[in-house]
Every structure is written in structure tokens, then in C-alpha cells.
KEKE-3310 file (N, C-alpha, C; in steps of 0.2 Angstrom, whole numbers, plus 5000, padded with zeros to 4 digits):
npx = (5248:5259:5261:5274:5280:5287:5296:5293:5295:5288:5277:5270:5257:5248:5234:5230:5240:5238:5228:5229:5243:5255:5268:5282:5279:5267:5259:5246:5243:5231:5227:5218:5200:5193:5193:5204:5214:5223:5237:5244:5258:5264:5276:5267:5254:5241:5234:5221:5214:5200:5200:5193:5191:5184:5185:5196:5209:5223:5237:5234:5229:5215:5213:5204:5188:5171:5156:5143:5133:5128:5117:5119:5130:5147:5155:5168:5175:5169:5165:5152:5148:5141:5132:5129:5135:5138:5149:5159:5156:5143:5133:5116:5111:5108:5120:5116:5114:5103:5102:5109:5110:5109:5102:5090:5092:5079:5075:5086:5087:5099:5111:5114:5124:5116:5114:5103:5095:5083:5069:5066:5062:5076:5085:5087:5090:5084:5084:5090:5104:5116:5132:5148:5164:5180:5191:5206:5203:5202:5213:5224:5238:5242:5236:5221:5205:5189:5171:5154:5140:5124:5118:5107:5094:5099:5094:5086:5100:5105:5121:5130:5145:5160:5175:5192:5203:5219:5225:5231:5224:5218:5228:5235:5226:5213:5218:5230:5231:5227:5216:5206:5194:5185:5173:5160:5143:5131:5134:5134:5136:5131:5118:5116:5116:5107:5111:5112:5111:5122:5134:5149:5163:5181:5193:5207:5213:5224:5236:5241:5232:5215:5211:5221:5220:5225:5217:5213:5202:5193:5180:5167:5155:5145:5142:5131:5118:5122:5115:5103:5105:5116:5133:5151:5164:5180:5197:5213:5229:5244:5262:5265:5255:5237:5222:5205:5190:5175:5163:5173:5173:5163:5167:5182:5193:5190:5193:5201:5191:5197:5213:5230:5246:5257:5266:5283:5285:5293:5288:5282:5269:5262:5266:5263:5268:5272:5260:5250:5255:5253:5245:5227:5211:5193:5178:5160:5146:5131:5127:5117:5112:5121:5137:5143:5132:5126:5115:5107:5094:5081:5069:5072:5078:5074:5076:5071:5058:5048:5049:5061:5078:5090:5107:5114:5126:5134:5145:5162:5179:5196:5212:5228:5245:5257:5268:5283:5280:5266:5254:5243:5231:5218:5204:5203:5191:5194:5192:5203:5202:5191:5178:5165:5164:5166:5180:5196:5201:5189:5187:5195:5195:5188:5195:5198:5212:5218:5223:5222:5236:5244:5260:5272:5263:5261:5251:5247:5244:5242:5244:5244:5255:5263:5269:5260:5263:5253:5249:5243:5242:5242:5243:5251:5250:5259)
npy = (5440:5439:5429:5426:5418:5418:5428:5441:5459:5468:5482:5491:5502:5515:5525:5535:5538:5542:5535:5522:5512:5504:5491:5484:5471:5470:5470:5479:5490:5499:5516:5527:5531:5529:5529:5521:5517:5502:5498:5486:5484:5475:5469:5463:5465:5477:5477:5482:5486:5492:5499:5500:5508:5508:5511:5520:5511:5513:5507:5495:5478:5467:5452:5443:5440:5439:5438:5434:5428:5416:5401:5396:5397:5397:5385:5380:5392:5398:5396:5391:5398:5392:5392:5396:5402:5415:5421:5427:5439:5441:5439:5438:5430:5414:5408:5401:5390:5393:5406:5412:5416:5416:5428:5440:5457:5467:5480:5484:5474:5466:5453:5444:5441:5436:5440:5436:5441:5435:5436:5423:5407:5396:5382:5386:5399:5417:5422:5421:5422:5425:5421:5420:5414:5414:5405:5395:5393:5404:5417:5431:5443:5459:5472:5479:5478:5477:5479:5480:5485:5483:5489:5485:5494:5497:5501:5497:5487:5479:5472:5473:5467:5468:5460:5454:5441:5434:5420:5411:5408:5395:5390:5399:5406:5419:5434:5434:5430:5442:5454:5463:5475:5480:5487:5492:5493:5499:5503:5506:5520:5526:5523:5530:5543:5545:5542:5531:5527:5533:5531:5523:5512:5508:5495:5488:5474:5467:5456:5446:5439:5437:5445:5455:5461:5474:5487:5497:5507:5517:5528:5536:5549:5550:5562:5558:5546:5528:5517:5505:5508:5504:5504:5506:5499:5501:5495:5498:5490:5489:5485:5495:5502:5503:5509:5514:5516:5526:5525:5528:5527:5536:5547:5551:5558:5557:5557:5544:5535:5527:5526:5519:5517:5504:5499:5494:5484:5479:5468:5454:5450:5461:5468:5477:5478:5466:5457:5460:5457:5445:5431:5434:5430:5432:5439:5440:5445:5446:5451:5450:5461:5462:5465:5476:5484:5485:5480:5466:5460:5452:5457:5470:5472:5483:5483:5472:5471:5471:5461:5450:5457:5461:5460:5464:5459:5464:5461:5456:5461:5458:5466:5469:5473:5466:5465:5458:5455:5454:5440:5428:5416:5405:5394:5385:5386:5403:5418:5430:5441:5445:5444:5441:5435:5419:5412:5405:5401:5397:5384:5375:5361:5361:5355:5348:5348:5358:5374:5392:5403:5418:5425:5437:5445:5435:5422:5406:5388:5378:5362:5347:5351:5356:5368:5376:5384:5397:5401:5413:5414:5422:5420:5426:5423:5425)
npz = (5605:5591:5578:5569:5557:5545:5546:5544:5541:5553:5559:5572:5576:5585:5584:5593:5606:5618:5623:5621:5619:5610:5608:5600:5599:5599:5611:5620:5630:5641:5643:5646:5645:5630:5611:5599:5586:5582:5572:5561:5550:5537:5524:5514:5518:5528:5543:5553:5570:5579:5595:5610:5625:5640:5653:5665:5669:5671:5672:5676:5673:5670:5678:5684:5685:5691:5685:5689:5681:5679:5681:5693:5709:5707:5712:5712:5715:5725:5743:5752:5768:5782:5798:5815:5826:5831:5826:5832:5835:5842:5833:5826:5816:5807:5797:5781:5767:5758:5760:5750:5734:5715:5706:5699:5699:5704:5699:5690:5682:5682:5683:5698:5712:5726:5743:5756:5771:5782:5793:5803:5812:5814:5816:5829:5830:5826:5814:5796:5785:5772:5767:5759:5754:5747:5750:5750:5737:5728:5728:5731:5730:5732:5721:5712:5718:5714:5715:5711:5720:5727:5741:5754:5763:5778:5791:5805:5811:5801:5793:5782:5773:5764:5762:5766:5770:5776:5767:5775:5785:5790:5795:5805:5810:5816:5824:5818:5804:5798:5792:5781:5780:5767:5765:5776:5783:5793:5807:5824:5827:5815:5817:5828:5824:5814:5802:5794:5780:5774:5781:5783:5784:5782:5787:5794:5802:5814:5823:5839:5846:5850:5859:5859:5848:5835:5827:5814:5810:5799:5797:5788:5785:5771:5757:5751:5750:5750:5749:5743:5730:5716:5717:5716:5724:5727:5730:5731:5733:5738:5740:5749:5754:5757:5750:5749:5740:5735:5723:5712:5699:5693:5699:5696:5703:5717:5734:5745:5756:5766:5770:5773:5778:5775:5787:5793:5808:5823:5831:5824:5823:5822:5812:5799:5786:5783:5787:5779:5766:5759:5752:5750:5753:5747:5754:5757:5765:5774:5788:5804:5816:5832:5839:5831:5825:5838:5842:5849:5850:5842:5840:5839:5826:5815:5802:5796:5798:5789:5780:5770:5767:5755:5749:5733:5722:5709:5701:5704:5703:5699:5697:5691:5689:5685:5693:5701:5714:5715:5717:5710:5711:5705:5702:5687:5673:5668:5661:5659:5653:5644:5651:5648:5636:5626:5625:5622:5636:5642:5637:5643:5653:5669:5684:5700:5701:5693:5692:5688:5686:5690:5686:5687:5679:5668:5662:5668:5669:5682:5686:5695:5702:5692:5680:5667:5652:5643:5627:5614:5597:5582:5565:5550:5534:5520)
capx = (5255:5259:5266:5277:5284:5290:5301:5292:5297:5282:5277:5263:5256:5242:5232:5230:5244:5237:5222:5233:5250:5257:5275:5283:5278:5259:5255:5242:5241:5225:5229:5212:5194:5192:5194:5210:5215:5229:5238:5250:5260:5270:5277:5261:5247:5240:5228:5218:5208:5198:5201:5188:5194:5178:5187:5203:5211:5229:5242:5231:5224:5210:5215:5200:5181:5164:5150:5137:5128:5125:5112:5121:5136:5153:5158:5175:5178:5166:5163:5146:5150:5136:5133:5125:5139:5138:5154:5164:5153:5137:5128:5110:5108:5111:5122:5114:5115:5097:5103:5114:5107:5110:5096:5090:5090:5072:5075:5090:5087:5106:5111:5118:5125:5111:5114:5097:5093:5076:5067:5062:5065:5080:5090:5089:5091:5078:5085:5094:5106:5120:5140:5152:5171:5185:5196:5210:5201:5205:5217:5229:5242:5242:5232:5215:5198:5182:5165:5148:5136:5118:5117:5100:5093:5102:5092:5092:5102:5109:5127:5133:5152:5164:5181:5196:5207:5224:5223:5234:5219:5217:5235:5238:5220:5212:5220:5237:5231:5226:5209:5205:5188:5184:5167:5156:5138:5126:5137:5130:5137:5127:5110:5114:5115:5102:5115:5114:5112:5128:5139:5152:5170:5185:5197:5212:5215:5229:5238:5243:5227:5208:5211:5226:5221:5225:5213:5213:5194:5192:5174:5165:5148:5147:5138:5125:5116:5126:5111:5097:5106:5122:5139:5156:5169:5187:5203:5220:5233:5251:5266:5267:5248:5230:5217:5198:5186:5167:5161:5178:5172:5159:5172:5190:5197:5188:5198:5200:5187:5202:5220:5234:5253:5259:5273:5285:5284:5298:5283:5280:5261:5259:5270:5258:5271:5272:5254:5247:5259:5253:5238:5220:5204:5188:5173:5155:5141:5125:5125:5111:5113:5128:5142:5144:5127:5125:5108:5107:5088:5079:5064:5075:5081:5068:5076:5067:5051:5043:5051:5068:5082:5096:5113:5115:5132:5133:5152:5168:5184:5203:5216:5235:5250:5262:5274:5285:5276:5260:5252:5235:5228:5211:5202:5202:5193:5192:5195:5204:5203:5185:5173:5158:5165:5168:5186:5199:5201:5183:5188:5198:5191:5189:5195:5202:5219:5220:5221:5226:5240:5247:5266:5274:5259:5259:5246:5249:5239:5245:5241:5248:5262:5268:5266:5260:5262:5247:5250:5238:5245:5239:5247:5249:5253:5259)
capy = (5438:5439:5423:5429:5412:5419:5433:5447:5465:5471:5488:5492:5509:5517:5532:5539:5535:5544:5531:5515:5511:5497:5490:5480:5464:5469:5471:5485:5493:5504:5522:5530:5529:5532:5525:5521:5511:5499:5496:5481:5484:5471:5470:5460:5469:5479:5475:5488:5484:5497:5497:5504:5508:5510:5513:5522:5507:5514:5501:5488:5474:5463:5445:5438:5443:5435:5443:5431:5427:5408:5399:5393:5399:5393:5382:5379:5397:5401:5392:5393:5398:5390:5391:5401:5403:5422:5424:5431:5446:5440:5440:5435:5426:5409:5408:5394:5390:5396:5413:5413:5413:5420:5430:5446:5463:5468:5487:5485:5467:5464:5446:5446:5437:5439:5439:5439:5441:5433:5435:5417:5402:5391:5379:5389:5406:5420:5425:5417:5426:5422:5422:5416:5416:5410:5403:5391:5392:5410:5421:5435:5448:5465:5474:5482:5474:5481:5476:5484:5482:5486:5487:5486:5499:5494:5504:5496:5481:5475:5473:5469:5468:5466:5460:5449:5439:5431:5414:5406:5408:5389:5388:5403:5409:5426:5439:5433:5430:5448:5456:5470:5476:5485:5491:5489:5497:5497:5503:5509:5527:5529:5523:5535:5550:5544:5543:5524:5526:5535:5531:5517:5512:5502:5494:5484:5471:5461:5455:5440:5436:5440:5451:5459:5464:5481:5489:5504:5508:5524:5529:5542:5551:5552:5567:5555:5537:5523:5511:5505:5508:5501:5508:5502:5500:5499:5495:5497:5487:5489:5483:5500:5505:5502:5514:5512:5523:5524:5528:5531:5527:5541:5553:5549:5562:5556:5555:5538:5535:5524:5525:5517:5514:5497:5500:5487:5484:5474:5463:5451:5450:5468:5471:5478:5477:5459:5453:5463:5456:5439:5430:5435:5427:5437:5437:5444:5443:5450:5449:5454:5462:5460:5471:5482:5489:5486:5476:5459:5458:5452:5462:5478:5473:5485:5483:5466:5471:5471:5456:5450:5462:5458:5463:5462:5460:5463:5458:5457:5460:5459:5469:5467:5477:5462:5466:5452:5455:5451:5434:5427:5410:5404:5388:5386:5391:5409:5422:5436:5447:5447:5439:5441:5431:5412:5412:5399:5399:5393:5377:5371:5358:5362:5350:5351:5348:5363:5381:5397:5407:5424:5426:5443:5446:5430:5418:5399:5384:5374:5356:5343:5354:5358:5375:5375:5391:5397:5407:5413:5415:5424:5419:5430:5419:5428)
capz = (5603:5583:5576:5562:5555:5540:5547:5540:5544:5555:5561:5575:5578:5589:5581:5599:5612:5626:5625:5620:5617:5607:5607:5593:5600:5599:5618:5620:5637:5640:5647:5648:5641:5623:5606:5596:5580:5581:5565:5559:5543:5534:5517:5512:5519:5534:5547:5558:5574:5584:5602:5614:5633:5644:5660:5666:5674:5672:5671:5679:5668:5673:5679:5686:5688:5693:5683:5692:5675:5678:5686:5700:5711:5705:5720:5712:5717:5731:5747:5757:5775:5787:5805:5820:5832:5832:5822:5836:5836:5845:5828:5827:5810:5805:5788:5777:5758:5756:5760:5745:5727:5710:5704:5695:5705:5701:5697:5684:5679:5683:5686:5703:5718:5731:5751:5759:5778:5783:5799:5803:5816:5810:5820:5836:5828:5824:5807:5792:5780:5768:5768:5755:5753:5741:5755:5747:5729:5724:5733:5728:5734:5729:5714:5713:5718:5714:5716:5710:5724:5730:5749:5757:5769:5784:5797:5810:5813:5796:5795:5776:5773:5758:5765:5764:5776:5773:5765:5780:5791:5793:5798:5810:5813:5817:5819:5814:5796:5795:5790:5778:5778:5762:5766:5782:5784:5798:5813:5829:5826:5810:5819:5834:5821:5809:5795:5792:5774:5771:5786:5782:5786:5780:5792:5795:5809:5815:5831:5841:5849:5849:5865:5859:5842:5833:5823:5812:5807:5797:5796:5785:5782:5764:5756:5748:5752:5747:5750:5738:5722:5714:5719:5714:5729:5725:5735:5729:5738:5736:5746:5754:5755:5755:5749:5747:5737:5733:5716:5709:5692:5692:5702:5696:5708:5724:5739:5748:5762:5769:5768:5778:5775:5778:5789:5797:5815:5826:5833:5818:5823:5822:5806:5793:5779:5782:5788:5773:5760:5759:5748:5753:5750:5748:5758:5757:5769:5776:5795:5806:5824:5835:5842:5826:5826:5845:5843:5851:5851:5836:5839:5837:5819:5812:5795:5794:5801:5783:5776:5770:5764:5752:5746:5726:5720:5701:5699:5707:5698:5702:5692:5693:5685:5682:5697:5704:5720:5715:5715:5709:5710:5706:5698:5679:5668:5669:5655:5663:5648:5642:5655:5645:5629:5626:5622:5623:5642:5644:5634:5647:5658:5677:5688:5706:5701:5689:5694:5685:5691:5686:5688:5683:5673:5664:5664:5668:5672:5687:5687:5698:5704:5686:5677:5659:5648:5638:5621:5609:5590:5575:5559:5544:5529:5513)
cpx = (5254:5263:5268:5282:5288:5295:5300:5294:5289:5282:5270:5264:5249:5240:5231:5234:5243:5231:5226:5238:5250:5264:5276:5282:5270:5256:5253:5240:5237:5227:5223:5207:5195:5192:5201:5210:5222:5230:5245:5251:5265:5271:5271:5255:5247:5234:5227:5214:5208:5198:5197:5190:5187:5180:5195:5206:5219:5233:5240:5227:5220:5214:5210:5194:5175:5159:5143:5132:5125:5120:5113:5128:5142:5156:5166:5179:5176:5163:5157:5149:5143:5137:5129:5128:5140:5144:5159:5161:5146:5132:5122:5109:5112:5113:5120:5114:5109:5098:5107:5111:5110:5104:5096:5089:5084:5072:5079:5090:5094:5106:5116:5119:5121:5112:5107:5097:5085:5074:5063:5066:5070:5085:5092:5089:5085:5078:5090:5098:5111:5127:5143:5159:5175:5191:5198:5207:5203:5208:5223:5233:5244:5237:5226:5209:5193:5176:5159:5142:5130:5117:5109:5100:5094:5098:5085:5093:5105:5116:5131:5141:5155:5171:5186:5201:5212:5222:5227:5229:5218:5223:5236:5231:5219:5215:5226:5237:5230:5219:5209:5198:5187:5179:5163:5150:5134:5129:5133:5131:5132:5119:5110:5114:5110:5106:5117:5116:5119:5134:5143:5159:5174:5189:5202:5213:5221:5232:5240:5238:5219:5208:5216:5226:5221:5221:5213:5207:5195:5184:5172:5158:5148:5141:5131:5124:5120:5122:5105:5098:5114:5128:5145:5162:5175:5192:5209:5225:5239:5256:5267:5260:5242:5225:5211:5194:5179:5167:5167:5177:5168:5163:5179:5194:5194:5193:5196:5196:5192:5208:5225:5240:5254:5266:5276:5285:5290:5295:5280:5271:5259:5262:5267:5262:5272:5266:5250:5251:5259:5246:5232:5215:5198:5181:5167:5150:5136:5124:5120:5112:5120:5132:5142:5138:5124:5118:5108:5099:5084:5073:5066:5077:5075:5070:5073:5060:5046:5044:5059:5071:5088:5101:5114:5122:5133:5139:5157:5174:5191:5207:5223:5240:5256:5268:5275:5283:5270:5259:5245:5235:5221:5210:5203:5194:5191:5194:5196:5204:5195:5180:5167:5158:5167:5174:5190:5200:5196:5182:5192:5195:5192:5189:5198:5209:5222:5218:5225:5230:5243:5254:5270:5269:5257:5255:5248:5244:5244:5241:5246:5254:5265:5264:5266:5258:5256:5249:5244:5242:5241:5244:5246:5253:5253:5257)
cpy = (5437:5434:5425:5423:5414:5425:5439:5453:5467:5478:5489:5500:5510:5524:5537:5536:5537:5540:5524:5516:5505:5496:5485:5473:5463:5469:5479:5487:5499:5510:5526:5530:5534:5527:5525:5515:5509:5496:5491:5482:5479:5472:5467:5463:5473:5477:5480:5485:5491:5495:5502:5503:5512:5514:5515:5517:5508:5509:5495:5484:5469:5456:5440:5443:5437:5439:5440:5431:5421:5408:5398:5396:5394:5390:5380:5386:5399:5395:5395:5392:5397:5390:5397:5402:5409:5425:5428:5438:5446:5442:5436:5430:5418:5409:5401:5396:5394:5404:5416:5411:5418:5422:5437:5451:5466:5475:5487:5479:5465:5457:5447:5440:5440:5436:5440:5436:5440:5433:5428:5412:5397:5390:5383:5397:5410:5423:5421:5423:5421:5425:5417:5419:5411:5407:5397:5389:5398:5415:5425:5440:5453:5466:5479:5478:5479:5477:5481:5481:5487:5485:5489:5492:5496:5496:5499:5488:5476:5477:5470:5471:5465:5466:5455:5447:5435:5423:5409:5406:5401:5387:5393:5406:5416:5428:5439:5433:5437:5449:5462:5470:5482:5490:5488:5495:5495:5498:5508:5517:5530:5527:5528:5542:5549:5544:5536:5522:5528:5535:5524:5518:5506:5501:5489:5481:5466:5460:5448:5435:5440:5446:5456:5462:5472:5481:5496:5505:5516:5525:5536:5543:5554:5558:5564:5547:5534:5516:5512:5507:5505:5506:5503:5504:5497:5499:5493:5496:5486:5487:5489:5504:5502:5507:5512:5518:5520:5528:5531:5531:5533:5548:5550:5552:5561:5554:5548:5539:5531:5525:5524:5515:5508:5497:5495:5489:5478:5468:5461:5451:5456:5472:5471:5477:5469:5455:5456:5462:5448:5437:5431:5433:5432:5434:5443:5441:5448:5449:5453:5454:5460:5465:5477:5487:5490:5484:5470:5456:5457:5456:5469:5478:5475:5485:5476:5465:5470:5466:5455:5456:5458:5462:5460:5464:5459:5459:5460:5456:5462:5461:5470:5472:5473:5463:5458:5451:5453:5444:5433:5420:5409:5397:5391:5384:5398:5415:5429:5442:5449:5442:5438:5437:5423:5412:5406:5396:5394:5387:5373:5367:5359:5356:5352:5351:5354:5370:5386:5401:5413:5425:5431:5444:5441:5425:5411:5395:5379:5368:5351:5344:5357:5365:5374:5383:5391:5404:5406:5416:5416:5423:5423:5426:5423:5424)
cpz = (5595:5581:5569:5559:5550:5541:5544:5544:5547:5559:5565:5576:5581:5586:5587:5606:5618:5628:5625:5617:5614:5606:5601:5594:5600:5605:5618:5627:5636:5645:5650:5644:5634:5618:5601:5590:5581:5574:5565:5553:5542:5527:5513:5512:5526:5537:5552:5563:5579:5590:5607:5621:5636:5650:5660:5671:5675:5669:5674:5674:5673:5674:5681:5687:5687:5691:5686:5687:5675:5681:5692:5703:5709:5711:5719:5715:5725:5736:5751:5765:5779:5794:5809:5826:5833:5828:5825:5837:5840:5839:5829:5822:5811:5798:5785:5770:5756:5756:5755:5739:5721:5707:5701:5700:5700:5697:5690:5680:5678:5685:5691:5708:5724:5738:5754:5766:5778:5791:5799:5809:5812:5815:5826:5836:5826:5816:5803:5787:5776:5769:5764:5756:5748:5744:5751:5740:5725:5729:5729:5733:5729:5722:5717:5713:5718:5714:5715:5714:5726:5736:5750:5762:5775:5790:5799:5810:5807:5796:5788:5776:5767:5760:5763:5770:5773:5772:5770:5786:5794:5797:5804:5814:5813:5823:5815:5806:5793:5792:5787:5776:5772:5763:5772:5782:5790:5805:5817:5828:5821:5813:5825:5830:5816:5803:5792:5784:5770:5776:5784:5784:5782:5786:5791:5802:5809:5822:5832:5843:5848:5854:5865:5851:5840:5828:5820:5808:5806:5794:5791:5784:5776:5763:5753:5750:5747:5746:5744:5732:5721:5715:5718:5720:5726:5731:5730:5734:5735:5742:5750:5757:5754:5755:5747:5745:5735:5727:5713:5701:5690:5694:5703:5702:5716:5728:5743:5755:5768:5766:5773:5774:5778:5780:5793:5805:5818:5828:5826:5817:5821:5816:5800:5786:5778:5782:5781:5767:5758:5754:5753:5750:5751:5751:5757:5761:5771:5783:5799:5814:5825:5837:5837:5826:5834:5846:5843:5852:5844:5834:5837:5831:5816:5804:5792:5796:5795:5778:5775:5766:5761:5749:5739:5725:5712:5698:5704:5702:5701:5696:5695:5688:5683:5686:5699:5710:5721:5714:5715:5707:5711:5701:5691:5677:5671:5665:5658:5658:5646:5645:5652:5637:5631:5623:5625:5630:5644:5642:5638:5653:5665:5681:5695:5706:5696:5692:5689:5689:5687:5690:5684:5677:5668:5666:5663:5671:5676:5688:5689:5699:5698:5682:5670:5656:5643:5634:5617:5603:5585:5570:5553:5539:5523:5507)
residu = (GLN:TYR:GLY:ASN:THR:TYR:GLY:LEU:GLU:VAL:THR:TRP:SER:SER:SER:ALA:GLU:ASP:ILE:VAL:LYS:VAL:ASP:GLN:GLN:GLY:MET:VAL:PRO:ALA:LEU:LYS:PRO:GLY:ASN:ALA:THR:ILE:THR:LEU:VAL:THR:PRO:VAL:GLU:SER:VAL:THR:ALA:LEU:VAL:ALA:VAL:GLU:HIS:ASN:TRP:GLY:GLU:TYR:SER:LEU:VAL:TRP:SER:ASP:GLU:PHE:ASN:GLY:ASP:LYS:LEU:ASP:GLU:SER:VAL:TRP:ASN:TYR:ASN:THR:GLY:GLY:ASN:GLY:TRP:GLY:ASN:ASN:GLU:LEU:GLN:TYR:TYR:CYS:GLU:LYS:GLY:VAL:THR:LEU:ASP:ILE:GLU:PRO:THR:THR:GLY:LYS:HIS:CYS:LEU:VAL:LEU:THR:ALA:THR:LYS:GLU:ASP:TYR:LYS:GLY:LYS:LYS:CYS:THR:SER:GLY:ARG:VAL:ASN:THR:LYS:ASN:ASN:LEU:TYR:TYR:THR:PHE:GLY:LYS:ILE:GLU:ALA:ARG:ILE:LYS:PHE:PRO:ASN:THR:ALA:ASN:GLY:LEU:TRP:PRO:ALA:PHE:TRP:GLN:MET:GLY:ASN:ASP:PHE:ASP:LYS:VAL:GLY:TRP:PRO:ARG:CYS:GLY:GLU:THR:ASP:ILE:ILE:GLU:LEU:GLY:ASN:ALA:ASN:GLY:ILE:LYS:HIS:GLY:THR:GLN:ASP:ARG:PHE:PHE:ASN:GLY:ALA:LEU:HIS:LEU:GLY:SER:ALA:TRP:ASN:THR:VAL:TRP:CYS:ASP:ALA:GLN:ASP:ILE:THR:TYR:PRO:TYR:SER:VAL:GLU:ASP:THR:PHE:HIS:ILE:VAL:THR:MET:ILE:TRP:THR:PRO:THR:SER:ILE:ASP:MET:TYR:MET:ASP:ARG:ASP:ALA:ASN:PRO:GLY:VAL:LYS:PRO:TYR:PHE:SER:ALA:LYS:LEU:GLU:PRO:ASN:ASN:ASP:ALA:ASN:TYR:ASP:ARG:SER:ARG:VAL:PHE:ALA:LYS:PRO:ASN:PHE:ILE:ILE:ALA:ASN:LEU:ALA:VAL:GLY:GLY:ASN:PHE:PRO:GLN:ILE:TRP:ASP:ILE:ASN:LYS:ILE:THR:ALA:LEU:ALA:ASN:GLY:PRO:ARG:SER:VAL:TYR:ILE:ASP:TRP:ILE:ARG:ILE:TYR:GLN:GLN:GLY:SER:ASP:LYS:GLU:THR:PHE:VAL:SER:PRO:SER:PRO:SER:ASP:PRO:ILE:GLU:PRO:GLU:THR:ASN:THR:ALA:LEU:GLU:GLN:ILE:THR:THR:THR:GLN:THR:VAL:GLN:LYS:VAL:VAL:ILE:ASN:GLY:GLN:ILE:TYR:MET:LEU:LYS:ASP:GLY:ASP:LEU:TYR:ASN:ILE:GLU:PHE:GLU:PHE:GLU:LEU:ASN:PRO)
# end
């Protein structure tokens, strides 16, 4: 925002409006990758700024990211999930905090969230692993979510997943809350055909009870392996559809591996336009065995025969368009524009009573039930 205390006549312009545009309030939406010069002209001087657009986000703007560059997990955002109750799928692992670390991915040197499965005796289970979520801390409705993930070799028996559920889970339970599986690997069909490294799926789940759940699962055998190197997984979620993509950054024209219309239904429990139109929280986990790979014997989990295996998550990012139907809530601080810099939002003290909220594209701080507007001003003094 340009602070024009003296009422000067100002003119904004962009040298390449196909890359970035600029309105007369100085707002600069990015349109496609490339470089452009933004110029501000006043009667007393002109100012220029070089804008570099690295990715083609279209009309989406970054509202939150976790780059996992710190020494420990941000527990104002992330919850550790722990336990060994099978998690509704007869899984073999015991999820524990030691299965979740922030560490360096050895091949690339990237700082990552690491979920590690280990074959070991632990609290009555034969293996441990890691699972985290953002329930009641960070949740959003509609937008684009992306994650850069290195999946392990899943053959045989590992089941990594990146997904989300309705933040009303504690109130209505599963499946009424709705479940969106953005990506899952390790399914029995991939094992059956020897395509574990390239067979994956997205899915939607909803319903009134666990035994009447409706599921739309769409799987694909990709033309190349998506394990053991980093890949970017994208989900675009709108009021009318959900689409999921693999490596859309490298292949902008790639077709979605999952696509679904969010159509209404007279039964509210099966109304996709309602169930998938409310705030969702994020989940990442690495399961071992169970119903999905159809392996229930730890000795048949060949993926762990030679030691632990890990999922590496380089970053997770959420983008939105500023629609009045979008919602976003997270703890503060978190710079939604430049996650790798230390700017004004990082200076806000984090407390349990302060959250960042995005309403119609405007950032607010929510503290003790009150909304506080945030503005950044630059003064040009003649």
C-alpha cells in the first residue's frame, strides 16, 4: 500500500503486463513466470522495482507456507498424532513423536519434515512411524495446496499419505467430517502388478457412518516413478470441483490424476457440495501395513527389511484467490508473502490467543475474539 500523505498525483505502470499487472493502488498480481519492472511516477520523483515471478500461480496468492527450515516442528501449527490402535485400517505401526523430525534430506541437503518408519518393538507393536496434523490450529476452505515430497520406496508394505479432513472432526466424527486424500501410495493393486513406485491415487470419503461411507477413489499408473526423488503434488479445491495433479510445475499442461465435481445431494451426509465446502485441516503420515496394502504381518513388510524408511516433505504451501467463499485460519506469526524472509509479520509475538485470518484476501489478526487489520505503508515525502 502506498501512503500518499501529500495527495500527490501518482501513476503506476508495468513493463510487461502479461507477466504482472499493477493497478493505481499499487497492487501487483502475478500472471506468469518472468521479469517485469514496476514504475511509480509522481511530480517529484519516480521509483522502479524489478519483479521476478518464478511460478505460474495464475490468480492465486500465497497465504501460508511451512518451509520446515527450523530446528523443531512448529507446535503452534502441528499436532503429533500418537497411538497404535490400528487407526481404523488394521495398520501395524505405533505412531510416536520420535517418528517425526526436522532434518536434512541427504541427497539434496533440503531441510524437511521427516516421517520415519522403523521396524522395532514398541508398546506392543512391531514398528513405529510418524503422523502429524494441523487440526484446530490451521484450517482453510478452498484454494490451492501444494507439497514438495520425496516418498520412500514403498515396496512392500509402506503407505505414505498427504491428505485433509473437515475441522469439525471432533464434533461430528468420521466420515461426516469428510476426507480428502490428496495422494496415497502403496496400494495392494500396485503390489500385485509390480508398479508400486508409480501407482497412486486420490480419493474423497463422506457418509453418515463408517459402514455406509461413500468413496470416490481414482488411481493411476504413472509413466515414471514418483518415489525416491522429490515431486510436487497439487490440489485445486473450488466450491464446485476438486482436481489433483502430479508435477504440474514441470508439466503445466498435465491432466489431473483425480478430478471430481462437488455435486449436491438431498441427503446432507452425502452432499459433496456441503461436506467439501467447510474448513479442512492437513494431515501427513507414513503408515505400515494394514488394509490398504493388504499386508498384516510385520515379517512381510519387505520395505523395512534393510532399515528405516522416511518420507521427506520439503514444504507445504496454501494459495487462495481472495474469494468471499474462501476461509483461512492459522496461528501467528506466519508471513504469507515471503516465507524465507524476516518481515513485519514475524515480529508479532505468538500466543495461544492470536491467530491469522484471511477474509476476502485481506489479512487480519484474531485476538480474544476481535479482528485487527494489518497495513504496511511506504511514505514518499517531497
